[in-house]
VOFI-586855 format. One record per atom (N, C-alpha, C): residue in three letters; x, y, z. Coordinates in steps of 0.05 Angstrom, whole numbers, plus 32768, in hexadecimal, padded with zeros to 4 digits. Example, Ala and Ser with C-alpha at 12.3 -4.5 7.8 and 13.67 -1.06 7.14 Angstrom:
REM VOFI-586855
ALA81087F8E809C
ALA80F67FA6809C
ALA81087FBE809C
SER81017FD3808E
SER81117FEB808F
SER81028001809D
//
This chain:
REM VOFI-586855
MET862A875086EF
MET861B87458704
MET862C87298711
LYS863287288727
LYS864287118730
LYS862E86FE8741
TYR862B86EA8735
TYR861986D48742
TYR862A86BF8751
LYS862286BF876A
LYS863286AA877D
LYS8623868D877B
LYS8609868D8779
LYS85FC86728779
LYS85E986738762
ILE85EE8662874F
ILE85DD86618738
ILE85CE86448737
LEU85B386448735
LEU85A2862D8736
LEU85998625871B
PHE859F860D8711
PHE8595860686F7
PHE857D85F586FA
ILE856785FB86EE
ILE854F85EA86EE
ILE854B85DD86D2
GLY855185C386D2
GLY855385B486B8
GLY857085B586AB
LEU857A859B86A6
LEU8593859A8699
LEU859185888682
GLY857F858C866E
GLY857E85808655
GLY8592858C8641
GLY858E858C862C
GLY85A285988617
GLY85A785B5861B
ALA858E85C5861C
ALA858F85E18620
ALA859D85E8863B
GLY859285DB8650
GLY859D85E2866B
GLY85B985DC866F
GLN85C485C58660
GLN85E185BF8663
GLN85F385D48652
ARG85E785DE863D
ARG85F685F48630
ARG85F6860D8640
HIS85DF8614864D
HIS85E1862C8660
HIS85F586268677
LEU85F6860D8681
LEU860886088696
LEU8626860C868B
ARG862D86008673
ARG86498603866B
ARG864E86228666
VAL863D8633865C
VAL8640864F8658
VAL8646865C8671
PHE863586598683
PHE8637866B869E
PHE864D866186AC
ARG8655864686AD
ARG866D863A86B8
ARG8685864786AD
SER8687864B8694
SER869E86548688
SER86A38672868B
LEU868B86808691
LEU868D869E8694
LEU869586A386B2
PHE868A869286C5
PHE8691869886DF
PHE86A7868586EB
LYS86B2867386DC
LYS86C7866486E4
LYS86C0865486FD
THR86D186568712
THR86CB8648872A
THR86C2865A8741
ASN86BB8673873B
ASN86B386878750
ASN86978686875A
SER868A8674874B
SER866986718753
SER866686548759
LYS865286508766
LYS86458635876D
LYS862F8630875E
TYR862E86138755
TYR8619860C8741
TYR860785F5874F
TYR85F085FB874B
TYR85DA85E58755
TYR85C885E0873F
ALA85BA85CC8742
ALA85A785C08730
ALA858E85B2873B
PHE857885B6872E
PHE855F85A78734
PHE855A8595871E
ARG855B857B871D
ARG855485698708
ARG853D8555870E
LYS8529855786FF
LYS851485458706
LYS8516852986F8
THR851F852986E0
THR8520850E86D1
THR853B850386CF
LYS854F851586CD
LYS856C850D86C8
LYS857284FB86B1
LYS855F84FD869E
LYS856084EB8687
LYS857784F48672
THR857E850C8673
THR85918514865F
THR85B08512866A
PRO85BF8502865D
PRO85DB84FC8666
PRO85ED85158663
PHE86048512866A
PHE861A85298666
PHE861D852B8649
LEU861B8544863F
LEU861B854B8622
LEU8635855C861E
ASN864485568607
ASN8659856785FF
ASN864C858085F3
SER865C859485E9
SER865385AC85DE
SER864585A785C3
ASP864A859385B6
ASP863D858C859E
ASP8624857B859F
PHE861E857585BB
PHE8607856685C1
PHE8608854885BF
THR8623853E85BA
THR8627852085BC
THR8628851985D9
VAL8624850185E0
VAL862584F885FA
VAL864084EF8602
ASN864884F7861A
ASN866284F08627
ASN865C84DE863C
ILE866284C3863A
ILE865B84B18652
ILE867284B28663
ASN868884BF8660
ASN869D84BE8672
ASN869B84D78687
LYS868884E58685
LYS868784FB8696
LYS866984FF86A3
ASP8668850C86BA
ASP864D850F86C5
ASP864C852F86D0
LEU8633853986CE
LEU8630855686D1
LEU863B855F86F0
GLU8634854D8703
GLU863D85558720
GLU8659855B8722
SER866C85488719
SER86878549871D
SER8693855D8709
GLU8689855E86F0
GLU8696857086DC
GLU8692858D86E3
TYR867C859586ED
TYR867285AF86F2
TYR867185B7870F
GLY867885A28721
GLY867385A9873F
GLY865885AF8747
LEU864685A18739
LEU862B85A8873E
LEU862185998757
LYS860F85A68769
LYS85FF8598877A
LYS85E485948772
VAL85DA857C8770
VAL85BF85768762
VAL85AB85718777
PHE8594857E8774
PHE857D85798786
PHE856685698778
ASN855985588787
ASN85438548877B
ASN852785568781
ASN852A856A8793
ASN85108578879C
ASN851585958793
ILE850385A38786
ILE850585C0877F
ILE850685D18797
ASP84F585CC87AB
ASP84F385DE87C3
ASP850F85DD87D1
GLU851A85C687D0
GLU853385C487DD
GLU854B85D387CF
ALA854685D187B4
ALA855885E187A4
ALA855885FE87A9
PHE8541860A87AD
PHE853D862687B1
PHE8546862E87CD
GLU8548861A87DF
GLU8553862287F9
GLU856F862D87F9
ILE857D862887E5
ILE8599863587E1
ILE859A865187DE
LYS8581865D87D6
LYS857C867A87D0
LYS858E868287B8
PRO858B867687A2
PRO859B867D878A
PRO859A869B8784
ASP85B286A68779
ASP85B186C2876E
ASP85A586C38754
LEU85AB86AC8745
LEU859E86AA8729
LEU859286908724
THR857B868E8718
THR856F86738711
THR856E867286F2
VAL857A865C86E8
VAL857A865786CB
VAL8564864286C5
ILE8551864786B4
ILE853A863286B1
ILE853B86298696
SER853F860E8692
SER853E86018678
SER852F85E98677
THR851985E98684
THR850885D08684
THR84F485D2866D
PRO84E885BD8666
PRO84D285BE8651
PRO84C385D88657
THR84B785E48641
THR84AA85FC8641
THR849585FD8657
ALA848285E78658
ALA846D85E78668
ALA847485E58688
LEU849085E2868E
LEU849885DF86A8
LEU84A685F886B0
HIS84A6860F86A2
HIS84B4862786AA
HIS84AB863786C2
LYS848E863886C2
LYS8482864A86D5
LYS8489864586F2
VAL8488862B86FA
VAL848C86248718
VAL84A7862F8721
PRO84BE86288713
PRO84D68631871D
PRO84DA8650871A
MET84CE865C8705
MET84D086788702
MET84C28687871C
PHE84AD867F8724
PHE849F868C8739
PHE84AD86858754
LYS84B8866D8755
LYS84CA8667876E
LYS84E2867A876F
ALA84ED867F8758
ALA850386908755
ALA84FD86AC8761
ILE84E586B68759
ILE84DF86D18760
ILE84DA86D0877D
ASP84CB86BB8788
ASP84C686B787A6
ASP84E186BB87B6
ASN84F886B187A8
ASN851186B187B7
ASN852386C887AD
ASN851986DE87A0
ASN852586F58795
ASN853F86EE8785
SER853C86DA8775
SER855086CF8761
SER854C86DE8747
ASP856186E5873A
ASP856186EF871C
ASP855986D4870C
ILE854E86DB86F5
ILE854386C386E6
ILE854F86C486C8
PHE855986AF86BD
PHE856286AB86A2
PHE855386938699
VAL853F86958686
VAL852F8680867E
VAL8530867B8662
GLU852F86628659
GLU852D8659863B
GLU851486628631
LYS8515866A8617
LYS84FD8670860A
LYS84EB86598607
PRO84D0865B8603
PRO84C286748607
PRO84BD86778629
TRP84B1868B862E
TRP84AF86918649
TRP849F86798659
ALA84898670864B
ALA847986598655
ALA8469864F863E
GLU8457863C8646
GLU84468633862F
GLU842D8644862B
ASN84278659863B
ASN8414866C8636
ASN841B86838649
SER840B86988647
SER841286B48653
SER840486B6866C
LYS83F686A28679
LYS83EA86A48691
LYS83FB86A986A7
LYS83F486BE86B7
LYS840486C986CE
LYS841C86D986C7
PHE842086DE86AA
PHE843586EF86A3
PHE8435870B86B0
GLY8420871786AF
GLY841C873286BB
GLY8426873286D8
PHE841F871F86E7
PHE8426871D8705
PHE8448871A8705
PHE8451870986F3
PHE846C870386F3
PHE847B871D86EA
LYS8472872B86D6
LYS8480874486CE
LYS8480875786E5
ASN846C875C86F3
ASN846A876F8708
ASN847A87678720
GLU847E874D8727
GLU84908746873C
GLU84AD87498733
ILE84B38743871B
ILE84D087478712
ILE84D787648716
ILE84C68777870C
ILE84CA8794870E
ILE84CA879D872B
LYS84B68795873C
LYS84B3879C8753
LYS84CC87958766
ARG84D6877C8760
ARG84EE87718773
ARG8506877A8767
ASN8507878A874E
ASN851F87918743
ASN8532877A873C
LEU852487658732
LEU8534874D872A
LEU853C8751870A
ASN855387438704
ASN855C874186E9
ASN854D872786DB
PHE8544872E86C2
PHE8534871786B5
PHE853F87148696
HIS854586FE868D
HIS854B86FD8672
HIS853F86E28666
ILE853386E6864F
ILE852A86CE8641
ILE853E86C68629
SER854386AF8626
SER855986A68613
SER855386A785F5
PHE855186C085EB
PHE854E86C485D0
PHE856C86CA85C3
GLN857B86B585C7
GLN859786B785C0
GLN859D86C085A3
ARG858986BC858F
ARG858F86C48575
ARG858F86E18571
ARG858386F08585
ARG8586870C8582
ARG85A187188582
PHE85B38707858F
PHE85CF870F858F
PHE85E287088576
ASN85D586FC8562
ASN85E486FA854C
ASN85E78714853D
PRO8602871B8537
PRO86088735852B
PRO85F787398512
LEU85F287278502
LEU85E1872A84EA
LEU85C4873384F0
ILE85BA87278507
ILE85A187318510
ILE85A2874C8519
LEU85B48752852C
LEU85BC876F8533
LEU85BC8782851D
LYS85CA87798507
LYS85CB878B84F2
LYS85B2879084E5
THR85A1877A84E3
THR8587878084D5
THR8577879384E8
LYS857A87918504
LYS856C87A38514
LYS857587BE850D
GLU858E87C2850B
GLU859987DC8505
GLU858F87EA84EC
LEU858F87D884D8
LEU858887E084BD
LEU856987E984BC
LEU855B87DA84C9
LEU853E87E284CD
LEU853887F884DD
GLU854687FF84F4
GLU854388168500
GLU854C883084F3
ASN8560882C84E3
ASN8569884384D2
ASN8557884784B8
SER8543883884B4
SER85328835849C
SER854388358483
SER855788228483
SER856A8821846E
SER855B88128453
ILE854688078456
ILE853887FE843C
ILE851E880A8439
GLY851A88218448
GLY850388328444
GLY84EA8822844E
LYS84D3882A8446
LYS84B98820844F
LYS84B78802844B
ILE84B087F28460
ILE84AF87D6845E
ILE849687CE844C
LEU849B87BC8439
LEU848487B38428
LEU847A87978430
PHE848C87868432
PHE8484876B843B
PHE849C875A8447
VAL849887488457
VAL84AA87378465
VAL84A787198466
ASN84B7870B8460
ASN84B586EE8460
ASN84CC86DF8473
PHE84C386CC8483
PHE84D286BB8495
PHE84CD869F848F
ASN84E28690848C
ASN84E18672848A
ASN84F18665849F
ILE84E7865384AD
ILE84F5864484C2
ILE84EB862784BD
TYR84FE861884B2
TYR84F985FA84B0
TYR851085EB84BF
SER850985DD84D5
SER851B85D084E5
SER851585B284E3
ASP8526859F84EF
ASP8521858384EF
ASP8525857B850B
LEU85128579851B
LEU85168572853A
LEU851F8557853D
ARG851B85468527
ARG8521852A8528
ARG85428528852A
GLN854E853E8524
GLN856E853D8524
GLN8578854D853B
TRP856B8559854C
TRP8572856A8562
TRP8583855D8577
HIS857885468581
HIS858485388597
HIS8585851A8591
LYS859C85148588
LYS85A184F9857D
LYS85A484E58599
TYR85A584F185AE
TYR85A684DE85C8
TYR858B84D685D4
GLU857584E185C6
GLU855B84DA85D0
GLU854784D685B9
ASP853284C985BF
ASP851D84C685AB
ASP850E84E085A8
TRP850E84EA858E
TRP85038506858A
TRP84E485088590
LYS84D584F08591
LYS84B984F38598
LYS84B584F685B7
SER84CB84F485C4
SER84C884FC85E2
SER84D1851985E8
LEU84D7852685D2
LEU84DF854685D7
LEU84C9855585DE
TYR84CC856885F0
TYR84B7857B85F8
TYR84AB858985E1
ALA84BB858B85CC
ALA84AF859B85B2
ALA8498858C85A3
VAL8493857485AA
VAL84818562859B
VAL846B855B85AF
ASN846B856585C5
ASN8458855C85DB
ASN8447857485E6
LYS842F857385E2
LYS841F858B85E9
LYS8421858E8608
ASN841F857A8617
ASN8421857E8636
ASN843B858B8640
LEU8450858B862F
LEU846985968637
LEU846E85B1862A
GLY845985BB861E
GLY845B85D58610
GLY846685D685F3
GLY846385BF85E5
GLY846E85BD85CC
GLY845E85CA85B6
GLY846785C5859D
GLY845B85D38585
GLY846E85E38579
VAL846E85E6855D
VAL848285F6854F
VAL848086148556
LEU8469861D855E
LEU8466863A8564
LEU84758642857C
LEU847486348591
LEU8484863985A9
LEU84A2863185A5
THR84A786188599
THR84C286108597
THR84D286238584
GLU84C6862B856E
GLU84D6863C855C
GLU84CF865B855D
ILE84CD86628577
ILE84C2867E857C
ILE84D886958578
HIS84F0868C8574
HIS8503869E856F
HIS84FD86B48558
GLU84F286A98541
GLU84EC86BD852B
GLU84D386CC8533
ILE84C286C28544
ILE84AB86D3854A
ILE84B586EA855D
ASP84C986E3856E
ASP84D886FA857D
ASP84E6870F8568
PHE84F187038555
PHE84FC87178540
PHE84EA872A8536
ILE84D2871E852D
ILE84BE872E8523
ILE84B387438533
TYR84B0873D854D
TYR84A987518563
TYR84BE87648568
TRP84D4875D8567
TRP84EF876F856D
TRP84F287818554
PHE84EE8776853C
PHE84F387888522
PHE84DD879A851F
PHE84C587938522
PHE84AE87A08518
PHE849887AA852F
GLY849A879E8546
GLY848687A3855A
GLY846F8791855B
ILE845C8797856B
ILE84458784856C
ILE843387868555
PRO842D87718547
PRO841B87728532
PRO83FE87798538
ASN83EE87848527
ASN83D2878D852C
ASN83C18774852D
SER83C68760851B
SER83B78747851A
SER83C88732850B
LEU83BE8719850D
LEU83C9870384FF
LEU83B686ED84F6
PHE83BF86DF84E4
PHE83AF86C684DB
PHE83C286AF84D7
ALA83BB869884E1
ALA83CB868284E1
ALA83BD866984DA
ILE83C9865884CA
ILE83C0863F84C3
ILE83D6862A84CA
GLY83CE861284D1
GLY83E485FF84D7
GLY83D985E884E8
GLY83EC85D584EF
GLY83E385C084FF
GLY83F685A884FE
ASN83ED85918505
ASN83FF85798501
ASN83FF857184E5
TYR840E857C84D4
TYR840E857884B6
TYR8420856184AE
SER8432855A84C0
SER8447854584BB
SER843B852984BC
PRO8449851484B2
PRO843C84F884B4
PRO843D84EE84D0
TYR844784FB84E4
TYR844884F084FD
TYR843084FA850E
ASN842384E9851E
ASN840C84EE852D
ASN841484FD8547
LEU841785188545
LEU841D8526855E
LEU840785378567
ASP8406853E8580
ASP83F28551858D
ASP83F7856E858E
VAL840E8575857E
VAL84138591857B
VAL84168599855D
GLU841485B38559
GLU841885BC853C
GLU843585B98534
ASP843C85AF851E
ASP845885AC8513
ASP845D85BF84FB
THR844885CA84F1
THR844A85DC84D8
THR843685F384DC
VAL8440860A84D7
VAL842C862484DA
VAL8434863784C6
ASN8421864284B9
ASN8426865C84A6
ASN8417867484B5
LEU8425868684B7
LEU841D869E84CA
LEU842086B784B9
ILE840886C884B7
ILE840A86E284AD
ILE840686F884C3
LEU841A870784C6
LEU8417871E84DD
LEU8413873784CF
ASN83FD874684D6
ASN83F6875E84C7
ASN83FD877784D8
TYR840A878984CA
TYR841187A484D7
TYR840387B984C7
ASP840587D184CD
ASP83F687E784C0
ASP83F987E684A1
LEU841287E58498
LEU841887E7847C
LEU842787D38470
PHE842B87BC847D
PHE843887A68472
PHE842E878C8482
SER843787768478
SER8431875A8485
SER844C874A8487
VAL844F8738849A
VAL84628726849C
VAL8457870B8499
GLN846686FA8488
GLN845E86DF8485
GLN847286CE8493
LEU846A86BB84A4
LEU847A86A984B3
LEU8474868D84AD
ASN8486867C84A3
ASN84838661849E
ASN8492864F84B0
LEU8486863D84C2
LEU8495862D84D3
LEU848D860E84D0
CYS84A185FF84D2
CYS84A085E384D4
CYS84B785D784E1
PHE84B685C684F5
PHE84CB85BC8502
PHE84CE859A84FC
LEU84C2859184E6
LEU84C6857784DC
LEU84CB857884BE
HIS84DF858984B7
HIS84E5858B849C
HIS850285848497
SER850685738484
SER85238569847F
SER8535857E8472
ASP852885928463
ASP853C85A78458
ASP853C85BD846A
THR854F85BC847E
THR854E85D08494
THR855985EB8489
GLN85498600848F
GLN8552861D8489
GLN85478630849C
ARG85528643849D
ARG8547865C84B1
ARG8550867784A1
ASN853D86868496
ASN8544869C8488
ASN852D86B18488
PHE853386C98482
PHE851F86DE847E
PHE852786F18468
CYS85128701845F
CYS85178713844A
CYS8504872C8450
ILE850F87418456
ILE84FF875A845D
ILE8502876C8444
THR84EA87728438
THR84EE8782841E
THR84DF879E8422
GLY84EE87B1841B
GLY84E587CE841D
GLY84E387DC8403
GLU84DD87F48402
GLU84D8880583EB
GLU84F5880A83DD
LYS8509880B83EE
LYS8524881383E5
LYS853A87FC83E2
GLY853287E483EE
GLY854387CB83ED
GLY853A87B583FD
SER854C87A48405
SER8543878F8415
SER855A87828429
ILE854F8773843D
ILE85638768844E
ILE855D874A844D
SER857087388448
SER856E871D8446
SER8582870F8459
TRP857786FE846A
TRP858786EE847D
TRP858586D28478
ASN859B86C18475
ASN859A86A68473
ASN85AD86978487
ASP85A0868A849B
ASP85AF868084B1
ASP85BE866784A9
ASN85B886598494
ASN85C78644848C
ASN85E6864A8484
ASN85E6865F8477
ASN860286688470
ASN860C8685847F
ASN85FD868C8493
ASN860686A284A7
ASN860B86BA8495
GLU85F686C08486
GLU85FB86D78473
GLU85E486E98475
LEU85E987058475
LEU85D7871A8470
LEU85DB87298458
ILE85C6872E8447
ILE85C9873E842F
ILE85B787568431
TYR85C6876E842E
TYR85B58787842E
TYR85B787948412
LYS85A187968405
LYS85A287A083EB
LYS859087BE83ED
VAL859D87D283DF
VAL858E87EB83DA
VAL858A87EE83BC
ASN857187F183B0
ASN856C87F28396
ASN857887DA8388
SER858487DD8371
SER858E87C58362
SER85AC87C7835E
ASP85B687DD8367
ASP85D387DF8360
ASP85E687E3837B
SER85DA87DB8392
SER85EA87DB83AA
SER85E587C383BB
LYS85FB87B883C4
LYS85F5879D83D1
LYS860C879A83E6
LYS8605879583FF
LYS8619878E8413
LYS861487728421
VAL862687648424
VAL86258747842E
VAL863487478449
TYR8627873F845E
TYR8633873B8479
TYR8633871E847F
LYS864987138489
LYS864A86F98491
LYS865686F584AD
ASN865186DE84BA
ASN866186D884D2
ASN866286B884D4
ASP867486AE84E7
ASP8675869484EB
ASP866C868B8507
LEU865B86998511
LEU86518695852D
LEU8643867A852F
THR8648866D8544
THR86368653854C
THR8621865B855F
ASN860D86488562
ASN85F8864E8575
ASN860486508590
ASP861986428597
ASP8625864385B0
ASP8630866085B6
ASP863C866F85A1
ASP8646868885A2
ASP862F869985AB
MET8617869885A1
MET860386AA85A7
MET85F986A785C3
PHE85FA868C85CE
PHE85F2868985EB
PHE8608869685FC
PHE8621869585F4
PHE863886A38605
PHE863286C18604
MET862D86CC85ED
MET862986E985E9
MET860F86F285FB
GLN85FC86E485FC
GLN85E386ED860B
GLN85EA86EA862B
ALA85F986D38634
ALA860286D2864F
ALA861386E78658
LYS862686EE8644
LYS86388704864D
LYS862A871E8651
ARG861787248640
ARG8607873D8641
ARG85F8873E865C
PHE85EA87258662
PHE85D98722867A
PHE85EC87278692
ILE8604871C8694
ILE8616871E86AC
ILE8621873886AE
ASN862987458697
ASN863A875E8698
ASN862D87788697
SER8615877A8687
SER860A87918682
SER85ED87948683
TRP85DE87858694
TRP85C287828695
TRP85BA879886A6
ASP85A187A4869F
ASP859587B986B0
ASP857987B686B1
ASN856987CA86BC
ASN854A87C786BC
ASN854187C986A0
LYS854D87DA868F
LYS854287DE8675
LYS854387C38664
GLN855887B48668
GLN855E879D865A
GLN854987868665
THR85448787867F
THR85308777868A
THR8513877A867E
ILE850D8794867D
ILE84F2879D8672
ILE84F287918655
ASN850687978647
ASN8507878D8629
ASN85028771862A
SER850F8762863A
SER850E8743863B
SER84F2873A8642
LEU84E687488655
LEU84CB8741865F
LEU84B887488649
ASN84B9875B8638
ASN84A887638621
ASN84AB874F860C
SER84C387488605
SER84C7873185EE
SER84BD871785F8
ALA84BE87108614
ALA84B286F7861D
ALA849686FA861B
GLU848887118620
GLU846C87138620
GLU846187148604
PHE8469872485F3
PHE845D872685D9
PHE8462871185C5
SER847A870485C8
SER847F86EF85B7
SER846A86D985BE
LEU846686D685D9
LEU845286C085E1
LEU843586C985DA
LYS842D86E285D8
LYS841286EA85D3
LYS841086E585B6
ILE842486E985A3
ILE842086E28587
ILE841C86C68584
VAL842A86B48592
VAL842486978592
VAL84098691859B
GLU83FF869A85AF
GLU83E5869585BA
GLU83CF86A085A6
SER83D286B68597
SER83C286C08583
SER83C086AD856B
ALA83D986A78563
ALA83DC8692854B
ALA83CC86778552
LYS83D0866D8569
LYS83C28654856F
LYS83A386588570
LYS839A8671857A
LYS837D86778578
LYS8375867B855D
SER83848685854B
SER837C868C8530
SER8379866E8521
MET838D865C8526
MET838A8640851B
MET837186318524
ARG836A8636853E
ARG83548628854B
ARG83378633853D
ARG833A864C8538
ARG831E865A8530
ARG831D86608513
ASN8336865D8506
ASN8339866284E8
ASN832E868184E3
LYS833A869284F5
LYS833386AF84F2
LYS834A86C184FA
ILE834A86D984EE
ILE835E86EC84F6
ILE835B86F38512
GLU837086F68520
GLU837086FF853D
GLU838287178542
THR837887268554
THR8386873F855B
THR839B87398572
ILE83AF87488576
ILE83C287458589
ILE83BE875A859D
LYS83B9875385B6
LYS83B5876485CC
LYS83CE877285D6
ASN83D2878D85D3
ASN83E7879A85DE
ASN83E187A885F7
GLU83E58799860C
GLU83DC87A38629
GLU83F687A68637
//
């Protein structure tokens, strides 16, 4: 797909990374525009350090708008949305009104209201849609998907995911307490922010029958969002346990899928996947990919080989990952097992 006019909505850390990626893929053959509401994020290098000697407009040839309606008057071919989660919907629907393809940061929004209408419009207008679950493009995650599809470890017995991150270290250029992730009105909370592994669970195993969640503001900080959640997702013959915390100093991201014939274990800290069959066979897969590499890989796929099937898959992952989050929040409020509606 050749995009002539690309409009970026939001140019914080995530938005600037998408800008770097698309700019490098299209070189100088496309025009770049942006709508920035606060302009609080300075020019960031690829390692997210601040570069006071550069500005976004001159470095990337950007035309920046202060009004979102004026921005859409350019009739973009592609709209890339990287605002705080609670601010995704307005530009997404404006993009649809202008028949623009959509590339949006995860999650789709802070809730699933109006998703059905959105999905129908995307399909009816034959637009391309992608939600940025870039971790799906990690070869180790793709290998896990392959092993599961081939029933390489037999019947699944139980699954465990651990995601411990420390958002206090994410953006050294700003006060972490101002991040969308820790502010309810911006769509924060660990469930929405660390939704990647919820997407993995949906992608690997499908939609769970039910779930039970406990969690809340367990850290010593007085936040209006949940920073820690323990989640059990129930399937017909096995369950998945997911532990989430984004205020944990011992950062780690891993999972172990145990089957009757063996296990699949992934550790993001050392980029390693271990596939065991019985006790006498073990294969270790490694790579040295960076997070930026996965962003490049997903952008290349979106540009070069996207089709209606890929759009439907992306719509489904956006929808059901968010439905799992909403059911988890409901379970925490009611202290009850909640079913997942598969509609």
